[in-house]
C-alpha positions as CSV (number, residue, x, y, z in Angstrom):
1,M,41.8,175.2,290.2
2,S,42.5,178.4,292.1
3,H,45.5,180.5,290.9
4,D,45.7,182.7,294.1
5,H,48.6,180.8,295.6
6,P,50.6,183.2,297.8
7,T,54.2,183.8,297.3
8,Q,56.1,181.2,299.3
9,P,57.8,182.9,302.2
10,Q,60.8,180.6,302.2
11,T,62.0,182.1,298.9
12,H,62.6,185.4,300.7
13,A,63.8,184.4,304.2
14,A,67.5,184.6,304.6
15,A,69.1,181.5,306.0
16,P,70.2,182.2,309.6
17,P,73.8,181.5,310.5
18,A,74.7,178.0,311.6
19,G,74.0,177.5,315.3
20,E,71.4,180.3,315.3
21,A,68.8,178.9,312.9
22,E,66.9,177.9,315.9
23,L,66.6,181.4,317.2
24,I,64.3,183.3,314.7
25,I,62.5,184.4,317.8
26,D,64.2,187.2,319.7
27,T,65.1,185.7,323.2
28,S,67.1,188.7,324.4
29,K,64.3,190.0,326.7
30,M,63.5,186.6,328.1
31,S,64.6,185.3,331.5
32,A,67.5,182.8,331.5
33,D,65.1,179.9,332.2
34,K,62.7,180.8,329.5
35,R,65.5,181.5,327.0
36,A,67.0,178.0,327.7
37,A,63.6,176.4,327.2
38,M,63.0,178.3,324.0
39,E,66.4,177.4,322.6
40,I,65.9,173.7,323.2
41,A,62.3,173.7,321.8
42,E,63.2,175.7,318.8
43,G,66.3,173.6,318.1
44,A,64.1,170.5,318.0
45,R,61.5,171.9,315.6
46,D,61.4,170.6,312.0
47,R,62.6,173.5,309.9
48,S,61.8,172.1,306.5
49,G,59.2,173.9,304.5
50,N,55.6,172.7,304.9
51,E,53.3,172.7,302.0
52,G,50.6,170.7,303.7
53,F,46.9,171.6,303.8
54,G,47.2,173.2,307.3
55,A,50.3,175.3,306.4
56,Q,48.6,176.6,303.3
57,M,45.4,177.4,305.1
58,F,47.1,179.4,307.8
59,M,48.8,181.4,305.0
60,G,45.5,182.1,303.3
61,R,45.0,179.3,300.7
62,F,42.4,176.7,300.7
63,A,44.2,173.7,299.0
64,H,40.9,172.1,297.9
65,E,42.8,170.1,295.2
66,L,44.2,168.0,298.1
67,L,40.6,166.9,298.9
68,A,39.3,166.6,295.3
69,E,39.3,162.8,295.7
70,F,39.0,161.6,299.3
71,P,41.7,158.9,299.7
72,E,40.5,155.3,299.6
73,Q,42.1,151.9,300.4
74,E,42.9,149.5,297.6
75,P,40.7,146.4,297.8
76,G,43.6,144.1,298.8
77,E,44.7,146.5,301.5
78,R,41.2,146.9,302.8
79,A,40.8,143.1,302.9
80,I,43.9,142.8,305.2
81,G,42.4,145.3,307.6
82,D,38.9,143.7,307.4
83,R,40.4,140.3,308.4
84,L,42.5,141.6,311.3
85,C,39.7,143.8,312.7
86,E,37.3,140.9,312.7
87,E,39.9,138.6,314.3
88,V,40.8,141.1,317.0
89,G,37.1,142.0,317.7
90,A,36.1,138.4,318.1
91,F,39.0,137.7,320.4
92,L,38.2,140.6,322.6
93,R,34.5,139.7,322.8
94,D,35.3,136.2,323.8
95,N,38.2,136.8,326.2
96,L,38.2,140.2,327.7
97,D,35.7,141.8,330.1
98,P,36.5,145.6,330.1
99,E,34.6,146.0,333.4
100,E,36.8,143.5,335.1
101,V,39.9,145.2,333.7
102,D,38.6,148.5,335.2
103,A,37.9,146.9,338.6
104,S,41.0,144.8,338.9
105,R,43.4,147.2,337.2
106,T,44.7,144.2,335.2
107,I,44.6,143.2,331.6
108,P,44.8,139.3,331.8
109,A,48.1,137.8,330.8
110,A,46.2,135.4,328.5
111,V,44.8,138.4,326.6
112,V,48.2,140.0,326.2
113,E,49.6,136.7,325.0
114,G,46.7,136.2,322.6
115,L,47.2,139.7,321.1
116,A,50.9,138.9,320.7
117,R,50.1,135.7,318.8
118,M,48.1,137.8,316.3
119,G,51.0,140.1,315.9
120,I,49.2,143.1,317.5
121,F,52.5,144.3,319.1
122,A,54.2,144.2,315.7
123,M,51.5,145.9,313.6
124,K,53.9,148.8,312.7
125,V,57.0,146.5,312.4
126,P,57.9,146.0,308.7
127,A,57.3,142.6,307.2
128,A,61.0,142.2,306.5
129,Y,61.6,142.0,310.2
130,G,58.7,139.6,311.0
131,G,56.0,142.2,311.6
132,L,52.6,142.8,310.1
133,G,53.8,145.9,308.2
134,L,50.3,147.5,308.4
135,S,49.6,150.9,306.8
136,Q,48.6,153.7,309.1
137,V,45.0,153.3,307.9
138,N,44.8,149.6,308.8
139,Y,46.7,150.2,312.0
140,N,44.1,152.8,313.0
141,R,41.3,150.6,312.0
142,V,42.5,148.0,314.4
143,M,43.1,150.6,317.1
144,M,39.5,151.9,316.6
145,R,38.1,148.4,317.1
146,I,40.2,147.8,320.3
147,A,39.4,151.3,321.8
148,S,35.7,150.8,321.2
149,W,35.8,147.8,323.5
150,C,38.4,148.5,326.1
151,G,40.3,151.8,326.6
152,S,43.0,150.3,328.8
153,T,43.9,147.7,326.2
154,A,43.9,150.3,323.5
155,V,46.4,152.4,325.5
156,L,48.6,149.3,326.1
157,V,48.9,148.7,322.4
158,S,49.1,152.4,321.4
159,A,51.7,153.5,323.9
160,H,53.8,150.5,322.8
161,Q,53.5,151.1,319.1
162,S,52.6,154.8,318.4
163,I,55.1,156.5,320.6
164,G,57.1,153.5,322.1
165,V,60.1,151.9,320.5
166,P,58.7,150.6,317.2
167,Q,57.8,154.0,315.7
168,P,61.1,155.8,316.3
169,L,63.1,152.7,315.5
170,K,61.3,152.5,312.2
171,L,62.0,156.2,311.4
172,F,65.5,156.6,312.8
173,G,67.0,153.2,313.7
174,T,70.1,151.8,312.1
175,E,69.9,148.4,310.4
176,A,71.7,146.7,313.3
177,Q,69.2,148.2,315.7
178,K,66.2,147.1,313.6
179,Q,67.6,143.6,313.4
180,A,68.1,143.5,317.1
181,W,64.8,144.8,318.3
182,F,62.1,144.5,315.7
183,P,61.8,140.7,315.8
184,R,61.3,140.8,319.6
185,F,58.1,142.8,319.1
186,R,56.7,140.1,316.9
187,A,57.4,137.7,319.7
188,G,55.3,139.9,322.1
189,A,57.9,142.3,323.7
190,I,56.3,145.5,325.0
191,S,57.9,148.9,324.8
192,A,57.5,152.3,326.5
193,F,58.5,155.9,326.0
194,A,60.1,157.8,328.9
195,L,60.2,161.6,328.7
196,T,58.2,163.2,331.5
197,E,59.8,163.6,335.0
198,P,58.4,164.4,338.4
199,G,59.4,168.0,338.0
200,V,59.2,168.3,334.2
201,G,56.1,168.4,332.0
202,S,56.2,170.2,328.7
203,D,59.5,172.1,329.3
204,P,62.4,170.0,328.1
205,S,65.0,172.5,329.4
206,K,64.3,171.2,333.0
207,L,65.1,167.6,332.1
208,S,67.2,166.2,335.0
209,T,67.8,162.6,333.8
210,T,71.4,162.5,332.7
211,A,73.6,160.2,330.7
212,E,77.4,160.4,331.0
213,L,79.9,158.5,328.9
214,S,81.8,155.8,330.8
215,A,85.6,156.1,331.1
216,D,86.1,153.5,328.4
217,G,83.6,155.3,326.1
218,R,81.5,152.1,325.6
219,H,78.5,152.9,327.7
220,W,76.2,155.8,328.7
221,I,75.7,155.9,332.5
222,L,72.0,156.7,332.9
223,S,70.6,158.2,336.1
224,G,67.3,159.8,336.9
225,E,63.6,159.3,337.3
226,K,60.7,159.2,334.8
227,L,57.1,159.7,335.7
228,W,53.8,158.6,334.0
229,C,55.7,156.2,331.8
230,T,52.9,154.2,330.2
231,N,53.8,150.5,329.9
232,G,56.9,151.3,331.9
233,P,56.4,148.9,334.8
234,I,56.0,146.0,332.3
235,A,58.2,147.2,329.4
236,D,60.8,145.0,327.9
237,I,62.4,147.8,325.9
238,L,62.1,151.6,326.5
239,V,63.2,154.8,324.8
240,V,64.5,157.1,327.5
241,M,65.2,160.8,327.0
242,A,68.3,162.0,328.9
243,R,70.4,165.1,329.1
244,T,73.9,164.3,327.7
245,P,76.9,166.7,328.0
246,P,76.4,170.0,326.3
247,K,78.2,170.8,323.1
248,V,79.7,174.1,321.9
249,V,78.3,175.2,318.5
250,N,79.8,178.3,316.9
251,G,81.0,179.4,320.3
252,V,77.6,178.9,322.0
253,E,77.0,176.1,324.5
254,R,74.0,174.1,323.5
255,A,72.1,171.6,325.7
256,Q,71.9,168.1,324.3
257,I,68.9,165.7,324.8
258,T,69.6,162.2,323.6
259,A,67.3,159.1,323.0
260,L,68.6,155.9,324.5
261,V,67.1,152.4,324.1
262,V,67.1,150.8,327.5
263,E,66.4,147.1,328.1
264,K,64.5,145.6,331.1
265,G,67.4,143.4,332.1
266,M,69.9,146.1,332.6
267,P,70.9,146.5,336.3
268,G,69.8,149.7,338.0
269,I,66.3,149.9,336.7
270,S,63.5,149.9,339.3
271,V,59.8,150.5,339.3
272,V,59.3,152.9,342.3
273,H,55.5,153.2,342.0
274,R,52.6,152.1,339.8
275,C,50.2,155.0,339.3
276,D,46.5,154.7,339.7
277,F,44.2,156.9,337.6
278,M,40.6,158.0,337.3
279,G,40.2,156.2,334.0
280,I,42.0,153.6,331.8
281,R,42.7,151.9,335.1
282,G,44.1,148.7,333.6
283,I,47.2,150.5,332.2
284,Q,50.6,149.9,333.6
285,N,52.0,153.4,334.2
286,G,54.5,154.4,336.8
287,L,57.5,156.1,338.3
288,L,60.7,154.5,337.1
289,R,64.2,155.1,338.5
290,F,67.5,154.6,336.6
291,D,70.4,154.3,339.0
292,R,73.7,154.3,337.0
293,V,72.3,152.1,334.3
294,E,75.0,151.1,331.7
295,V,73.5,151.6,328.3
296,P,75.7,150.6,325.3
297,V,76.7,153.5,323.1
298,E,75.1,151.5,320.2
299,N,71.7,152.0,321.8
300,V,71.6,155.7,320.9
301,L,68.7,156.3,318.5
302,W,69.4,158.6,315.6
303,G,72.3,160.5,317.2
304,E,73.6,162.3,320.2
305,G,71.6,165.5,320.9
306,K,68.7,164.5,318.6
307,G,66.4,163.1,321.2
308,L,63.8,165.8,321.5
309,K,63.6,166.2,317.7
310,L,63.1,162.4,317.6
311,A,60.3,162.6,320.2
312,L,58.5,165.5,318.4
313,T,58.8,163.7,315.0
314,T,57.5,160.5,316.5
315,L,54.6,162.3,318.0
316,N,53.5,163.8,314.7
317,T,52.5,160.3,313.5
318,G,51.8,158.9,317.0
319,R,49.1,161.5,317.6
320,L,47.1,159.9,314.8
321,T,46.2,157.0,316.9
322,L,44.2,159.1,319.3
323,P,41.7,160.3,316.6
324,A,41.0,156.6,315.7
325,A,40.5,155.7,319.3
326,T,38.2,158.6,320.2
327,T,36.2,158.0,317.0
328,G,35.6,154.4,318.1
329,M,34.3,155.7,321.4
330,A,32.1,158.3,319.6
331,K,30.6,155.6,317.5
332,Q,29.7,153.6,320.6
333,C,28.1,156.6,322.2
334,L,26.1,157.3,319.0
335,S,24.9,153.7,319.1
336,F,24.0,153.9,322.8
337,C,22.1,157.2,322.4
338,R,20.2,156.0,319.3
339,R,19.0,152.8,321.0
340,W,18.3,154.3,324.3
341,G,16.7,157.4,322.7
342,A,14.2,155.2,320.9
343,A,13.5,152.7,323.8
344,R,13.1,155.1,326.8
345,T,9.8,156.9,327.0
346,Q,9.2,160.0,329.1
347,W,6.1,162.2,329.0
348,G,4.6,160.3,326.2
349,L,7.6,160.4,323.8
350,P,10.8,158.5,323.4
351,V,13.6,160.7,325.0
352,G,15.3,160.9,321.6
353,A,12.1,162.4,320.1
354,H,12.0,165.3,322.4
355,E,13.8,168.4,321.0
356,F,16.6,168.2,323.6
357,G,17.1,164.5,322.6
358,R,17.0,165.2,318.8
359,H,19.6,168.0,319.3
360,K,22.0,165.6,321.1
361,L,21.5,162.9,318.5
362,A,22.1,165.3,315.6
363,W,25.2,166.8,317.2
364,I,26.7,163.5,318.1
365,A,26.1,162.0,314.7
366,G,27.4,165.0,312.7
367,H,30.5,165.3,314.8
368,T,31.2,161.5,314.7
369,L,31.2,161.8,311.0
370,A,33.6,164.7,311.2
371,M,35.9,162.7,313.6
372,E,35.9,159.8,311.2
373,A,36.7,162.0,308.2
374,V,39.6,163.7,310.0
375,T,40.9,160.3,311.2
376,W,40.9,158.6,307.8
377,L,42.1,161.7,305.9
378,T,45.2,162.1,308.1
379,S,45.8,158.4,308.2
380,H,45.9,158.2,304.4
381,W,48.1,161.3,304.2
382,A,50.5,159.6,306.7
383,D,50.7,156.6,304.3
384,Q,51.4,159.0,301.4
385,G,54.3,160.4,303.3
386,R,52.9,163.9,303.7
387,D,54.2,166.4,306.2
388,L,51.5,166.2,309.0
389,R,52.9,168.5,311.7
390,L,49.8,170.7,311.7
391,E,47.2,168.2,310.5
392,A,48.1,165.7,313.2
393,A,47.9,168.4,315.9
394,M,44.6,169.6,314.6
395,A,43.3,166.1,314.4
396,K,44.3,165.4,318.0
397,L,42.9,168.7,319.3
398,F,39.6,168.3,317.4
399,T,38.8,164.7,318.1
400,S,39.8,164.7,321.8
401,E,37.7,167.7,322.6
402,T,34.8,166.5,320.5
403,A,34.9,163.1,322.0
404,W,34.7,164.6,325.5
405,R,31.6,166.6,324.6
406,I,30.0,163.5,323.0
407,V,30.5,161.3,326.0
408,D,29.2,164.1,328.2
409,M,26.1,164.3,326.0
410,T,25.7,160.5,326.2
411,M,25.9,160.6,330.0
412,Q,23.2,163.3,330.1
413,M,20.9,161.4,327.7
414,R,21.3,158.2,329.7
415,G,20.6,160.0,333.0
416,G,21.1,158.0,336.1
417,R,21.9,154.9,334.1
418,G,24.8,156.7,332.5
419,Y,26.2,157.4,336.0
420,E,25.8,153.8,337.1
421,K,28.5,151.3,336.5
422,A,27.9,148.8,333.7
423,S,28.5,145.9,336.1
424,S,25.8,147.3,338.4
425,L,23.4,147.7,335.5
426,K,24.1,144.1,334.4
427,A,23.6,142.8,337.9
428,R,20.1,144.1,338.0
429,G,19.1,143.0,334.5
430,E,19.6,146.1,332.4
431,A,21.7,146.7,329.3
432,P,25.3,147.3,330.5
433,Y,26.2,150.4,328.5
434,P,29.6,151.4,330.0
435,V,29.0,155.2,329.8
436,E,30.4,155.9,333.2
437,R,33.7,154.0,332.4
438,M,33.9,155.6,329.0
439,M,33.7,159.1,330.5
440,R,36.5,158.3,332.9
441,D,38.6,156.7,330.1
442,C,37.9,159.6,327.8
443,R,39.0,162.5,329.9
444,I,42.8,161.7,329.6
445,N,42.6,162.4,325.8
446,L,42.6,166.1,326.4
447,I,45.9,165.7,328.3
448,I,48.1,162.9,326.8
449,E,50.4,163.4,323.8
450,G,50.1,167.2,324.2
451,T,47.4,168.9,326.2
452,S,44.8,170.9,324.3
453,E,46.6,174.1,325.5
454,I,49.9,172.8,324.2
455,M,48.4,171.8,320.9
456,R,47.0,175.3,320.4
457,L,50.4,176.9,321.2
458,F,52.2,174.4,318.9
459,L,49.8,175.2,316.1
460,A,50.2,178.9,316.6
461,R,54.0,178.6,316.5
462,E,53.8,176.6,313.2
463,A,51.2,179.0,311.8
464,M,53.3,182.0,312.5
465,D,56.6,180.4,311.3
466,P,56.4,181.6,307.6
467,H,55.9,185.2,308.8
468,L,58.8,184.8,311.3
469,R,61.0,183.4,308.6
470,L,60.2,186.3,306.3
471,A,61.0,188.8,309.0
472,A,64.0,186.9,310.4
473,D,66.6,189.5,309.5
474,V,64.4,192.3,310.7
475,I,63.6,190.9,314.1
476,R,66.8,188.9,315.0
477,P,69.1,190.9,317.2
478,G,72.6,191.6,316.0
479,V,71.9,191.8,312.3
480,P,73.8,194.7,310.5
481,A,71.7,197.8,309.7
482,G,72.2,197.4,306.0
483,T,70.9,193.9,306.1
484,K,67.9,194.9,308.1
485,M,67.0,197.7,305.6
486,R,67.3,195.3,302.6
487,A,65.2,192.7,304.5
488,G,62.6,195.4,305.4
489,A,62.3,196.3,301.7
490,R,61.8,192.7,300.7
491,L,59.2,192.4,303.5
492,A,57.3,195.4,302.4
493,A,57.2,194.2,298.8
494,H,56.1,190.7,299.8
495,Y,53.3,191.8,302.1
496,G,52.1,194.5,299.8
497,A,51.1,191.8,297.3
498,W,50.2,189.1,299.8
499,Y,48.0,191.2,302.0
500,A,46.0,192.5,299.0
501,Q,45.5,188.9,297.9
502,Q,43.9,188.0,301.2
503,W,41.1,190.5,300.4
504,F,40.8,190.1,296.6
505,N,41.1,186.4,295.6
506,G,39.4,183.5,294.0
507,S,37.0,183.1,296.8
508,L,35.1,186.0,295.4
509,W,34.1,184.0,292.3
510,H,34.7,180.3,293.1
511,H,31.4,178.5,293.6
512,H,32.6,174.9,294.1
513,D,29.6,173.5,292.3
514,E,31.3,170.0,292.3
515,M,30.4,169.8,296.0
516,G,26.6,169.8,295.3
517,P,24.6,170.7,298.5
518,L,27.9,171.3,300.4
519,A,29.2,173.9,298.0
520,G,28.3,176.8,300.3
521,H,30.4,175.3,303.0
522,Y,33.4,174.9,300.7
523,H,33.0,178.5,299.7
524,Y,33.0,179.5,303.4
525,I,36.2,177.5,304.0
526,E,38.0,179.1,301.1
527,A,37.0,182.6,302.1
528,G,37.7,181.6,305.7
529,A,41.3,180.6,304.9
530,H,42.0,184.2,303.7
531,R,40.1,185.6,306.7
532,L,42.1,183.5,309.1
533,A,45.4,184.6,307.4
534,R,44.4,188.2,307.7
535,A,43.5,187.8,311.4
536,I,46.8,186.1,312.2
537,F,48.7,188.9,310.4
538,H,46.7,191.6,312.2
539,Q,47.3,190.1,315.6
540,M,51.0,189.7,314.9
541,G,51.1,193.4,313.9
542,L,49.0,194.5,316.9
543,H,50.8,192.6,319.6
544,R,54.3,192.0,318.1
545,D,56.6,190.2,320.5
546,K,53.9,190.1,323.1
547,L,51.6,187.9,321.0
548,E,53.2,184.6,322.3
549,R,51.8,185.6,325.8
550,R,48.3,186.3,324.4
551,Q,47.4,182.6,324.6
552,L,43.6,183.2,324.5
553,I,43.9,185.1,321.2
554,L,46.2,182.4,319.8
555,G,43.8,179.7,321.0
556,R,40.8,181.3,319.3
557,L,42.7,181.6,316.0
558,M,43.9,178.0,316.2
559,D,40.3,176.8,317.0
560,V,39.1,178.6,313.9
561,G,41.8,176.9,311.8
562,T,41.0,173.5,313.3
563,D,37.3,173.8,312.6
564,L,38.0,174.9,309.0
565,F,40.2,171.8,308.5
566,A,37.5,169.6,310.0
567,M,34.9,171.1,307.8
568,A,37.0,170.5,304.6
569,A,37.7,166.9,305.6
570,T,34.0,166.2,306.4
571,C,32.6,167.7,303.2
572,S,35.1,165.8,301.1
573,Y,34.4,162.6,303.0
574,A,30.6,163.0,302.7
575,R,31.0,163.5,299.0
576,H,33.1,160.4,298.8
577,L,30.5,158.4,300.7
578,G,28.0,159.6,298.2
579,T,24.8,159.3,300.2
580,S,22.2,162.0,301.1
581,E,22.5,160.9,304.8
582,A,26.2,161.6,304.8
583,E,25.6,165.0,303.2
584,M,23.0,165.8,305.8
585,L,25.4,165.0,308.6
586,A,28.2,167.0,307.0
587,D,25.9,169.9,306.5
588,H,24.8,169.8,310.2
589,F,28.4,169.6,311.4
590,C,29.5,172.5,309.2
591,R,26.7,174.7,310.5
592,E,27.8,174.0,314.0
593,A,31.4,174.7,313.2
594,V,30.5,178.0,311.5
595,R,28.7,179.0,314.7
596,R,31.9,178.3,316.7
597,I,34.1,180.1,314.2
598,E,31.9,183.3,314.2
599,T,31.9,183.3,318.0
600,A,35.7,183.0,318.0
601,Y,36.0,186.0,315.7
602,R,33.6,188.1,317.8
603,E,35.6,187.3,320.9
604,L,38.8,188.5,319.2
605,A,37.3,191.9,319.0
606,A,35.1,192.0,322.1
607,N,36.5,190.2,325.1
608,H,37.5,190.8,328.7
609,D,40.8,189.0,328.5
610,A,42.7,191.8,330.3
611,F,40.3,191.9,333.2
612,T,40.3,188.1,333.4
613,N,44.1,188.1,333.6
614,R,43.9,190.7,336.4
615,V,41.5,188.4,338.3
616,G,43.6,185.4,337.8
617,K,46.7,187.2,338.9
618,A,45.0,188.3,342.1
619,V,43.8,184.8,342.9
620,L,47.3,183.4,342.2
621,G,48.8,186.1,344.4
622,G,46.7,185.0,347.4
623,D,44.3,188.0,347.4
624,M,41.2,185.8,347.3
625,T,42.1,183.2,350.0
626,W,39.1,184.4,352.1
627,L,37.0,182.6,349.5
628,E,38.6,179.3,350.5
629,E,37.5,179.6,354.1
630,G,34.8,177.3,355.6
631,V,36.1,174.0,354.4
632,E,38.6,171.4,355.7
633,R,41.8,172.0,353.8
634,I,43.3,169.1,352.0
635,G,47.0,168.8,351.2
636,D,50.0,171.1,351.7
637,D,51.2,173.9,349.5
638,G,53.5,173.1,346.7
């Protein structure tokens, strides 16, 4: 075991005053709107220490002991998952045509009822309340099976269970709330999560849906609109985020966002519009309006003002469904490409035997193994109760972007048949591989539950948090001079040792022989953790308070960290599988990841970001509108 664990920054960071703990970042130079957004977002962050794999990696330590034995299901637990996966798979094969769902925008009521009878809408509901009480691993195994067959059905189940009412109710609900709502999910009730609004995306400070206490104090009067609420048009129970009256904390007024459980039968709820999308066309997603809906005060989840923190905490686990779903899609693509690559002959060779084809097959197979490794590792860690803030975000970022590239490669390998609908292929007697539908279904994964850009910024904020905590008394405005000087001295002492350790550490002599043919990759990961920590530190020193605006730099660093995490998971998983084929695929994936990492580092030092920003600013300012001439303009400004 390595002994080069860095000093934990939390031991030196002075605790900020109550009411200001959320403001380690200096907001004094920000606009009023940006300051408000930052205060709300920072107030909702989990401020507990994080000793997870990702947190340690970003601070320069490869916690390989966490991967020494890849987690594995107990036989009895695996048997539960095996039975349910087979039951669900057989039911879908016999009763659901995904192409018809796509064409009609409807998941048949009989299918929804059949899934409800199996308890699929209560997979995360504890057994004590009538649910299946599945582990995260078994839940994700079922979700992988559903997603590999029909993306719309997977979203129906996932939106209900991963971010809808069951998950936050399980984490934050009172006993009375659990008794009231959990049994309804076993009976087939469907839930939804309502946060986004027509004018509000990722900025919670702009939330306009409000809830005011009634005169008798027994109800919250809820008014506003929610957009892109998946399952909203058919939901029986919803979690709705609303702005409640502000509170004064230590003389400072703080905005409050509160989570309310709203039931379908409450007067004043209307479905204004059902949205129609490029993919996952069978989902029920829409614009909901709440017109003075009376919500009992007992329906507040967790507590007044804790809504955004509840949402972010729920998403940490909820994001783990997406890796399972995208991995199911990747496995289907691998199967399509392997079969088609062997069957289709061009210029005297099967298309898969040409070098272009072999490259695609290798890339898809290696990255599918990596997606599976990341999915099962994070799922097991969730069951172990580990802090997964960073790992869930990296898993979501990695698997969603990788799945998109895999389905694009599959489309290219299938050629015209990839572009043709499966129903058309079937009608003329060919194998109905639904590549066209899968591509449309897949694209949303780079957007939902946090866009790729938001994931990179979230990771960057978490990665920099230990440094910001250490420097809190130095950078926070209003701290007495004496306190700043003492904090500066502690900072210098800490970084004097920590920075040296990022250059001279165990990676210089650790060989990781236990990893066999993958030992070299493990060595690269360990050295890479120190290299990444140095790079983050250097960029913080170089750009200081302007670093948060250098999103391309932050994005490259977070991509490096994400690839290192995926490499570690994949090597550990391949060793666990214990076959030469798994080791070969892991080796290939790691080689590709190293190429991406080295490219990212080169672009840190040699890029044209400043010029690109100038060009983008000029386009935004209207200087290039001449380039838009010669076409029929569609739509109005705004």
